[in-house]
Structures are given as structure tokens and as C-alpha cells.
VOGU-3710 file (C-alpha; in Angstrom, 3 decimals, decimal comma):
1> masvllltsp> -11,261/-22,350/13,217  -8,906/-24,839/10,966  -11,372/-27,116/10,406  -14,337/-24,839/9,328  -11,492/-23,274/7,096  -10,298/-26,577/5,811  -13,893/-27,828/5,406  -15,122/-24,907/3,149  -11,703/-24,715/0,851  -12,996/-27,086/-1,607
11> mlpmtwdegd> -15,698/-24,606/-2,211  -13,649/-21,483/-3,155  -12,126/-22,109/-6,587  -8,398/-21,258/-7,187  -7,776/-17,482/-7,237  -5,411/-15,181/-8,999  -2,041/-16,039/-8,119  -2,429/-19,018/-6,480  -1,326/-21,349/-9,505  1,936/-18,821/-9,650
21> slrraaqigd> 2,333/-19,003/-5,960  2,163/-22,906/-5,990  4,333/-22,766/-8,675  7,198/-21,006/-6,960  6,459/-23,079/-3,758  7,131/-26,255/-5,686  10,537/-24,887/-7,060  11,997/-24,187/-3,773  12,343/-28,308/-3,274  14,512/-27,855/-6,853
31> grwefttere> 16,504/-25,249/-5,321  14,920/-22,970/-7,237  14,038/-19,491/-5,286  11,795/-16,909/-7,645  11,414/-14,551/-4,621  13,199/-11,197/-3,388  15,009/-10,240/-6,232  13,375/-11,473/-9,085  9,828/-10,419/-10,761  8,217/-8,327/-8,399
41> ghpagygili> 10,285/-9,297/-5,153  8,096/-11,006/-3,062  9,546/-12,360/0,022  9,734/-16,024/0,221  8,122/-16,429/3,084  4,629/-17,352/1,938  6,404/-19,795/-0,403  7,828/-21,760/2,415  4,751/-21,495/4,234  2,691/-23,041/1,297
51> gmgwwladgw> 5,367/-25,744/0,428  5,305/-27,099/3,878  1,475/-27,230/4,203  1,299/-28,956/0,873  4,025/-31,621/1,597  2,424/-32,509/5,040  -1,430/-32,772/3,143  -0,332/-34,176/-0,218  -2,188/-37,015/-0,998  -4,619/-36,986/1,799
61> lppltaarlg> -6,306/-33,440/1,211  -7,916/-32,900/-2,264  -5,027/-30,874/-4,104  -5,543/-27,360/-3,621  -6,678/-27,476/-0,134  -3,453/-29,416/0,387  -1,618/-26,234/-0,720  -3,673/-23,672/1,481  -3,093/-26,087/4,522  0,189/-23,790/5,585
71> pillfaaatg> -2,126/-20,499/5,226  -5,174/-22,145/6,752  -3,249/-23,359/9,867  -1,359/-20,042/10,383  -4,585/-18,244/10,094  -6,342/-20,388/12,493  -3,429/-19,870/15,469  -3,883/-16,259/14,307  -7,419/-16,498/15,327  -6,928/-18,115/18,639
81> tlfyclakdh> -4,202/-15,450/19,323  -6,358/-12,729/19,206  -8,965/-14,225/21,095  -6,399/-14,596/23,937  -5,169/-11,328/24,142  -8,363/-9,844/23,847  -9,996/-11,988/26,479  -6,866/-11,473/28,774  -7,006/-7,639/28,501  -10,839/-7,004/28,435
91> swaagmggaa> -12,863/-10,064/29,034  -14,169/-13,390/27,559  -16,871/-11,464/25,538  -14,170/-9,528/24,054  -12,266/-12,597/22,839  -15,155/-14,359/21,313  -16,473/-10,951/19,801  -12,993/-10,098/18,264  -12,373/-13,705/16,584  -15,997/-14,157/15,347
101> almllprvfa> -15,585/-10,754/13,696  -12,763/-11,639/11,707  -14,108/-14,840/10,649  -17,514/-13,017/9,919  -15,436/-10,418/7,509  -16,046/-12,333/4,276  -13,112/-10,848/2,479  -10,849/-11,773/5,188  -12,502/-14,910/5,331  -11,698/-15,755/1,801
111> hahiaggdgp> -8,025/-15,055/2,004  -7,854/-16,999/5,245  -8,020/-19,783/3,035  -5,914/-18,675/0,180  -2,440/-20,091/-0,786  -0,692/-16,418/-1,124  0,892/-13,786/0,720  -2,144/-11,779/2,559  -3,508/-14,254/4,596  -0,061/-15,477/5,871
121> ltacwiltwa> 0,779/-11,437/6,290  -2,091/-10,750/8,291  -1,585/-13,767/10,775  1,893/-13,057/11,408  0,989/-9,183/11,801  -1,576/-10,443/14,377  0,870/-12,768/16,234  3,673/-9,906/16,280  1,043/-7,663/17,984  0,368/-10,402/20,317
131> afgsaregck> 4,039/-10,831/21,320  4,608/-6,767/21,864  3,570/-7,657/25,771  6,465/-10,399/26,150  8,804/-8,165/24,537  8,722/-5,417/26,625  9,002/-8,054/29,575  12,729/-9,237/28,982  15,286/-10,288/26,627  13,689/-13,711/25,748
141> gavfwgallg> 10,330/-11,891/24,796  12,305/-9,180/22,625  14,160/-12,265/20,461  10,474/-13,655/20,390  8,619/-10,850/19,249  11,785/-10,090/16,982  11,509/-13,798/15,303  7,615/-13,145/14,526  8,364/-9,607/13,108  10,955/-11,170/11,034
151> ltlsmkatgw> 7,936/-13,846/9,815  5,820/-10,619/9,105  8,666/-9,021/6,888  9,032/-12,110/5,146  5,356/-12,771/4,144  4,755/-9,699/1,831  6,859/-6,286/1,522  3,875/-4,651/3,171  4,850/-6,459/6,409  7,868/-3,620/6,463
161> lapvpfmlwa> 5,258/-1,405/7,991  4,562/-3,895/10,733  6,961/-1,768/12,862  5,608/1,424/12,352  2,602/1,361/14,833  5,128/0,097/17,488  7,512/2,895/17,248  4,690/5,080/17,336  3,229/3,735/20,246  6,860/3,764/21,912
171> alyrdrlaar> 6,945/7,208/21,193  3,585/8,430/22,358  3,703/6,864/25,801  7,680/6,909/26,159  8,035/3,675/27,095  11,789/2,637/27,635  10,953/-1,211/27,801  9,403/-0,865/24,321  12,611/0,731/23,205  14,792/-1,731/24,794
181> afvvgvpval> 12,711/-4,757/22,993  13,454/-2,725/19,712  16,938/-3,003/20,462  17,091/-6,285/20,535  13,901/-7,444/18,472  14,342/-5,110/15,381  18,156/-6,867/14,458  16,664/-10,598/15,328  13,535/-9,842/12,698  16,194/-8,752/9,979
191> gvfflmnppl> 18,016/-11,672/10,775  14,920/-13,721/10,233  14,185/-12,065/6,791  17,998/-12,770/5,681  17,828/-16,562/6,502  14,362/-16,960/4,982  15,012/-15,413/1,854  18,367/-17,620/0,422  18,341/-15,034/-2,802  20,185/-12,523/-0,564
201> wqhpigwvtf> 22,760/-14,938/0,573  25,180/-14,633/-2,300  24,255/-11,101/-3,636  25,229/-8,461/-1,633  23,429/-5,584/-3,701  20,178/-7,931/-3,347  18,592/-5,929/-0,306  18,833/-2,562/-2,713  17,319/-4,719/-5,705  14,512/-6,098/-3,311
211> frlnlgrade> 13,586/-2,554/-2,101  13,667/-1,278/-5,951  11,486/-4,371/-7,119  8,580/-3,385/-4,269  8,809/0,217/-4,613  9,258/1,058/-8,075  5,832/-0,802/-9,467  5,231/0,861/-12,453  9,302/0,763/-13,438  8,424/-2,789/-13,370
221> glnistwflg> 5,709/-2,944/-15,969  3,435/-4,247/-12,937  1,316/-0,592/-13,184  -2,054/-2,348/-12,575  -5,383/-0,732/-12,817  -8,436/-0,551/-10,746  -12,239/0,209/-11,395  -13,372/2,784/-8,281  -16,707/4,967/-8,850  -16,799/4,752/-11,940
231> hmynldhplp> -13,561/5,463/-12,959  -10,309/3,784/-13,820  -7,362/4,607/-11,726  -3,476/3,600/-11,855  -0,100/4,667/-10,157  -0,611/7,464/-13,406  -4,043/8,475/-11,767  -3,826/7,592/-8,251  -7,062/6,695/-6,113  -8,787/9,396/-4,054
241> wyntllwtai> -7,354/9,810/-0,607  -10,512/8,747/0,977  -10,829/5,313/-0,888  -9,176/3,017/2,383  -12,098/4,602/4,227  -14,587/3,877/1,708  -13,474/0,528/1,125  -13,667/-0,221/5,082  -17,109/1,280/5,350  -18,526/-1,007/2,204
251> tvplgllslv> -16,954/-4,285/2,695  -17,439/-4,548/6,691  -20,832/-5,565/7,705  -22,847/-2,822/9,268  -23,549/-4,484/12,324  -19,532/-5,356/13,074  -18,738/-1,801/11,804  -20,902/-0,133/14,409  -19,133/-2,240/17,116  -15,774/-0,765/15,600
261> giglvailrr> -17,188/2,474/16,231  -18,072/1,732/19,593  -14,781/0,365/20,468  -13,432/3,223/18,721  -14,819/5,706/21,088  -14,109/3,584/24,027  -10,516/3,651/22,914  -10,189/7,513/22,045  -12,009/8,764/25,448  -9,326/7,170/27,675
271> pgsrstdvli> -6,341/6,590/25,427  -3,714/7,137/28,592  -5,309/4,425/30,644  -5,882/2,644/27,728  -2,436/2,228/26,003  -3,165/-1,805/24,718  -5,936/-0,729/23,000  -4,118/2,344/21,542  -1,276/-0,181/20,082  -4,450/-2,027/18,352
281> lfnglillvv> -5,429/1,028/16,683  -1,876/2,383/15,691  -1,662/-1,320/13,855  -4,952/-1,036/12,478  -4,578/2,398/10,449  -1,149/2,158/9,348  -2,034/0,412/5,879  -5,157/2,357/5,632  -3,051/5,703/5,745  -0,119/4,417/3,647
291> ralpsvpvhd> -2,722/2,817/0,753  -4,693/6,387/0,761  -1,038/7,750/-0,386  -0,645/8,336/-4,218  2,251/6,590/-5,179  0,952/3,051/-3,870  -0,422/0,339/-6,015  -4,012/0,368/-5,855  -5,645/-2,833/-7,382  -7,641/-5,669/-5,759
301> gvrlflpsfa> -9,875/-4,045/-3,301  -8,834/-4,559/-0,041  -6,200/-7,119/-0,208  -3,648/-4,444/-0,232  -4,405/-3,399/3,347  -6,115/-6,311/4,694  -4,132/-6,830/7,828  -5,913/-3,663/8,852  -9,323/-5,142/9,297  -7,755/-8,045/11,836
311> flaaiagigv> -7,325/-5,089/13,965  -10,634/-3,964/12,693  -12,236/-6,920/14,002  -10,308/-6,912/17,632  -11,499/-3,421/17,896  -15,117/-4,739/17,615  -14,392/-6,973/20,427  -13,698/-4,307/22,636  -16,931/-2,808/21,156  -18,751/-6,123/22,416
321> hevlqcasrh> -16,779/-5,755/25,622  -17,777/-1,877/26,301  -21,454/-2,724/25,410  -22,229/-5,400/27,989  -19,950/-3,347/30,575  -22,612/-0,447/29,774  -25,408/-2,931/30,152  -24,075/-4,137/33,564  -23,558/-0,642/34,880  -27,132/0,490/34,171
331> gcpqrrpral> -28,976/-3,082/35,060  -30,723/-3,999/37,939  -29,597/-7,380/40,189  -31,434/-9,932/38,258  -29,022/-8,456/35,487  -31,765/-8,427/32,617  -30,336/-5,792/30,788  -27,116/-7,805/30,431  -28,985/-10,714/29,329  -31,354/-8,968/26,569
341> tgsvllllya> -27,928/-7,105/25,524  -26,173/-9,779/25,176  -28,914/-11,575/23,244  -28,956/-8,402/20,784  -25,185/-8,785/20,538  -25,659/-12,613/19,517  -28,370/-11,943/16,630  -26,409/-9,010/15,448  -23,117/-11,525/14,942  -26,009/-14,410/13,362
351> vcsmnvwlya> -27,077/-11,790/11,137  -23,133/-10,977/10,052  -22,844/-14,734/9,451  -25,781/-14,716/6,904  -23,255/-12,299/4,815  -20,606/-15,270/4,753  -23,589/-18,034/3,600  -25,177/-15,556/1,023  -21,677/-14,825/-0,746  -20,509/-18,481/-0,934
361> pqwlsyysil> -18,141/-18,887/-2,172  -17,431/-15,530/-4,171  -16,347/-14,424/-0,492  -14,398/-11,391/-2,689  -17,432/-10,176/-3,667  -18,832/-8,821/-0,600  -20,295/-5,293/-0,374  -22,307/-4,543/3,085  -25,889/-3,019/2,891  -24,497/0,317/3,291
371> igglpgavan> -23,581/0,859/-0,185  -26,476/-1,575/-1,223  -24,652/-4,894/-1,247  -22,836/-6,326/-4,440  -25,812/-4,710/-6,722  -25,413/-1,132/-5,045  -21,774/-1,508/-5,183  -21,688/-1,921/-9,415  -24,385/0,190/-9,703  -22,340/2,798/-7,784
381> gmeptywwda> -19,016/1,668/-10,159  -17,299/-0,491/-7,779  -15,769/-3,818/-9,639  -18,012/-6,960/-8,824  -15,383/-9,516/-8,676  -11,261/-9,269/-9,035  -9,454/-13,008/-8,971  -11,446/-15,450/-10,935  -13,563/-16,523/-7,840  -16,404/-17,192/-9,781
391> fdddvlhwlh> -14,801/-19,802/-11,811  -16,694/-22,346/-9,759  -18,045/-25,726/-9,790  -21,229/-24,344/-11,410  -19,312/-22,861/-14,273  -16,845/-26,122/-14,851  -19,928/-28,472/-15,098  -21,916/-25,879/-17,822  -18,514/-26,152/-19,738  -17,888/-29,585/-19,698
401> tntdrgekir> -21,096/-30,596/-20,548  -21,336/-28,008/-23,498  -17,631/-28,569/-25,112  -16,790/-31,343/-26,491  -13,756/-33,479/-26,110  -11,795/-32,228/-28,826  -12,697/-28,627/-28,335  -10,896/-25,966/-26,232  -11,781/-23,070/-24,084  -10,074/-19,509/-24,694
411> fgaaspenlr> -10,103/-17,215/-21,262  -9,767/-13,350/-21,093  -7,101/-12,128/-18,717  -6,651/-15,398/-16,786  -3,818/-16,935/-15,011  -2,321/-19,276/-16,945  -0,511/-20,762/-14,135  -3,870/-21,375/-12,924  -5,089/-23,176/-15,911  -2,383/-25,412/-15,888
421> wlnrwdvlrr> -2,830/-26,588/-12,248  -6,090/-27,156/-13,080  -5,689/-28,832/-16,211  -3,248/-31,060/-14,038  -5,618/-31,838/-11,516  -8,275/-32,547/-13,823  -10,487/-30,131/-12,358  -10,678/-28,324/-16,147  -10,927/-31,154/-18,425  -10,930/-29,278/-21,449
431> gwhesqpgpy> -7,609/-27,646/-23,550  -7,236/-23,881/-23,352  -3,753/-23,135/-24,515  -2,847/-22,727/-28,383  -0,557/-25,508/-28,246  -3,257/-27,801/-27,282  -5,031/-29,682/-29,976  -8,783/-28,566/-31,134  -10,628/-25,939/-32,316  -11,966/-23,096/-29,533
441> rwyviqhrps> -15,661/-23,268/-28,773  -16,383/-20,649/-26,215  -14,683/-17,409/-24,610  -14,960/-16,621/-21,437  -14,762/-13,289/-19,456  -14,845/-12,198/-15,849  -16,511/-9,010/-14,909  -13,608/-7,207/-13,541  -13,533/-3,931/-15,907  -10,102/-3,164/-14,981
451> awqphdwwll> -8,642/-6,296/-16,769  -10,592/-5,925/-19,856  -9,440/-5,272/-23,458  -11,404/-3,204/-26,253  -12,942/-6,569/-27,397  -14,128/-7,252/-23,971  -16,175/-3,975/-23,874  -17,442/-4,732/-27,369  -18,611/-8,352/-26,400  -20,535/-7,557/-23,507
461> esarpayrkt> -22,242/-4,523/-24,704  -23,141/-6,556/-28,407  -23,073/-10,069/-28,113  -25,627/-12,507/-25,996  -23,714/-14,538/-23,764  -24,332/-18,404/-23,856  -24,071/-18,736/-20,336  -23,422/-16,303/-17,487  -22,684/-16,793/-13,877  -24,238/-13,900/-11,349
471> llgvpllsvy> -24,293/-13,620/-7,739  -27,453/-11,659/-6,282  -28,575/-10,971/-9,840  -24,930/-9,395/-10,674  -22,851/-11,116/-13,566  -19,602/-11,937/-12,603  -18,460/-14,263/-15,713  -19,501/-14,637/-18,921  -19,488/-17,039/-21,518  -19,606/-16,218/-25,474
481> eyddfvrlkt> -19,349/-18,317/-28,505  -15,908/-18,240/-29,377  -16,843/-17,451/-33,084  -18,134/-13,610/-32,013  -14,746/-13,066/-30,548  -13,080/-14,104/-33,882  -15,557/-11,522/-36,047  -14,816/-8,944/-33,725  -10,957/-9,473/-34,220  -11,285/-9,595/-38,308
491> sakayrrada> -13,656/-6,683/-38,119  -10,862/-3,540/-37,949  -13,574/-1,113/-38,554  -15,378/-2,495/-34,956  -11,997/-3,220/-33,198  -10,744/0,585/-34,032  -14,017/2,130/-32,642  -14,002/-0,088/-29,188  -10,240/0,933/-28,804  -11,137/4,433/-29,070
501> scstrehtka> -13,744/4,451/-26,859  -11,547/2,588/-24,180  -8,284/4,694/-24,517  -9,230/7,538/-21,878  -11,382/6,948/-18,896  -13,374/9,821/-19,215  -14,943/7,780/-21,492  -16,197/5,770/-18,290  -19,795/6,346/-17,526  -21,525/4,341/-14,548
511> ydtttgsprr> -22,032/0,422/-14,274  -25,172/-1,164/-16,062  -26,046/-3,907/-13,639  -28,135/-5,244/-16,674  -25,523/-6,133/-19,139  -22,934/-6,172/-16,551  -20,241/-3,490/-18,246  -19,943/-0,197/-17,721  -21,926/2,367/-19,844  -20,415/3,657/-22,677
521> cisfpplq> -20,388/6,950/-24,510  -20,524/5,928/-27,728  -22,465/2,626/-29,299  -20,605/-0,267/-30,319  -22,079/-2,309/-33,870  -23,787/-4,985/-33,212  -22,785/-8,103/-34,146  -24,202/-9,424/-37,706
//
């Protein structure tokens, strides 16, 4: 699995926040910890992981893949652990089905590469779940489980919800061994978190700052919007309660979703005798429920509840086991029904693997056939892209070919840290910053409506792009003449009209897949 992720890593462009993650990880060696009590309060675990892998791979892997090595190896280990646990508790087929399902979820597959916090959080959560059985067997197991739980807490603030499913499970089954594991394991987890976050060492109130930063995003200027079913949402306008259910339904391939349904039915029919499966279900539900609350951040699609998808994959593996068991119970001595069922399951997984191939490398733009794929999703008002992963080799080749050495490229709502790293690695071979010499030639914008400024709306409706990156006919990124951008900025009348149209979300209409922008209730003046 690690080899698959390493081989496909160069395909996936640097995604939003990776540049910032790399900068923070690089600072650790200089004793600078921009974590825990600074900025948004991210714990330091993922930075340490990135830094360790980067140090090991520097010089023998491409720069971005080297920075991704730590998260990739950790995710591969977690996938193998998922296989082992499902195979031990159910069958070899369940293990294979669950591990394969995890890697055939296109959005999870993308995050398994990324040098950030979400893939490592998901991996650590899987490992914590896997170790819980040994935690109930004795003190050493509880210490080991506590250490893994501490890693989960240290990867991202969302990981602080990880103990909740185990607590609920212990209460439901009145399990004294689990309670003993908590008594030993939770203090160990807190100790590991403290050791992995040096900003807490010299600041007694650091814990308060950490929780304040992570629970008060709006107060910290991090009220990030999202485009969902044709409307704009943020902390002031929370997503509808069903958002996580809809996100799950439309971003899990339909074949795998059907296996999840079969696995869920099997678990819920006999919860008393399937306590280990109920624990999987609880781990899968916790973030789906919390993300549905009105006070939590709403952006970036499924990213903020990504660990739930790992446990959905495990339930899909249970579904595979149940289907084969059912075929065996109703089979004949030659076991033809079981062989036929196995062939159908293999075909189902083969079809799901086509999604990974079809959407590559824009796996973060995947939507299932249930909503009509990517074209159907954007037609129903969903964001087609999020993290600049459409800024791939095709786009770079066009920009380098059509931009003179003395010219620059301006980017709309792009990560400055990403652009600095791409310049440093000579991946982006043209200037982009105002301080760099030369005039601007192009204005590049990704098709993420929640990040658009008024002039972006205007350009998308009124100007003709010089180049457009599409996936399944849907625009993901557009390149405009910089002169068009300048004309807008100098046209006060046009700017005011554009700004007025974006000031309230009531003006927002359905998404137009032809122009790649939401339809508006007023028309913008055409470029002269």
C-alpha cells in the first residue's frame, strides 16, 4: 500500500495548506513551534510526522513526495492494521474488503497522500481503535492504547473526540475491563499530548489557549464559508443538520455504499453479540454527528470528518463478509453460489477502482453516480474543487509555454506558502509575488465559489478564459488575461455592481456547468 501511495504522490499537486504545513515542520528543527497555542491552535503531531519523513527521504524522493513520506507510511500501516483486525474478528474476505474499500474512497485516497493533519489523524484513529482490545487485557495493553490515543489527540483538535466512542461503548456494555483501560490509558494519552506539544511546556495556561483557539474559530477570524446545495454557509449561517449524511451519500461510491448498508444491517440486527462491530459503528458516527451541529466549522467538504470514512470502509468489509456467509448458507456442495457471489463482489470493487482512475489526480473533486458524478453535483450547487489540486502538470505546462520569462502570474485566493515552495522547487518557473520583477500576464482562479471575490464572479460571467482546466466537462480552474482583471478593478461601476450581487446569499442561484459559475439574479456588464 505504501508503494501505491508513493508512486501516485507525484500525480497529486500540492494542495491547500500543504505549503503551510511544510513551513511549520521545517521550523521545528530551529526550535520554532508554530502549533498548539498559536494561530488556529493545531497540535504539533502532524508537523513532527512530516518533519521526520522529510528528513529521511530528502534527496532520494521528489521534494513534495519526500515531505509526504511520513503521512503516507503511517496511513499504509493503518490500512494494514484495519485488514488484520477485520480478518481476525470476521474473515480474510472482510479484511480485504475493508482495506480495499478504504483505498477506493477517492477523497480518502487523496488525503492519504497529503502532508497535513487529516490523513495522519485518520490513521492514528484506526490504530487507536485496533489497540482497544489489548487495552482491556491488561495494564501494558492499556498503556499502549493510551499512547496511540495520545498520538490521535496530537494530530488535530478533532482527535479529542476519539475517546467518546470508547466511553459510549463501555457504558453500553457495562464493560469493567474497558473502564480499567480508561483509568490507565487516558492519563497516558494526556501525557503523550503534552510531550508532543512543546508550546505547553513553559506556559501553564497553554491548555486554555489551545482549547480557546480550536473552539472559537469565528473569534479568531477563521469563519470560512462553503458552497452547499446552491447556498453559502458559514458559522453565522450553519449547514443543515443532514449535511454529513448527504456528503457521505454522494462521496462514497455507490457499490461501497451498498456494502456499508449490508454491514450496518448485520450489526444492528445483533448488537448484543457483535460488540466489536458496534465499536466500529460508534467510531464512524461520532464525527458525523458532531459535524452536523450548528456551531462547528463547515468548510472543505468531507475533510473535517474524514476519520468517519475509515470506519465506513470497515463496515463495508463486514458487508462483504455477510454477503459471502449468506451465499454459503444457501449454497450447494459445489459452492457455486459462493463463487458467483465472490465474482460479483470482485466486479463491484473493480468498478469502484475505476473512480480512482477516472478522477486522477483530482480525487478531491469526486462525487458518486448517486448525484450524477461531478457534473451532477455542481448542477445541484456543490463546490467542484477545494484545494488547488487542479493546478497540475497540464496547467503548469500551459502557463510556462504562454508566459515569457520576464512576466508574472497572479493567483486568486491561492496559498502564498504553496507558491513559494513551488518556486523554490522550480515547479512553478514564473514569478507571482508583487515584489518579483516583471508585469503580470495572467490571472488564475480555481472554481471554488466560497473563495471567490466580487471580481472573480464578474470575470467568470463576463470574460472569456484563455485556458480552462476541466474534469468530466466541469471547469476546475480558469486562466484569464490580466488586462481583463485590471479593467474590472478600474471600473468602479462594474465593481460596485459585482460587490452588491455577492453581499447576500439570497442572490445565489443554481450552479451553471457551462460557465463554471453560479447563476446570478443580475447580469454583469460585458468587457469592452
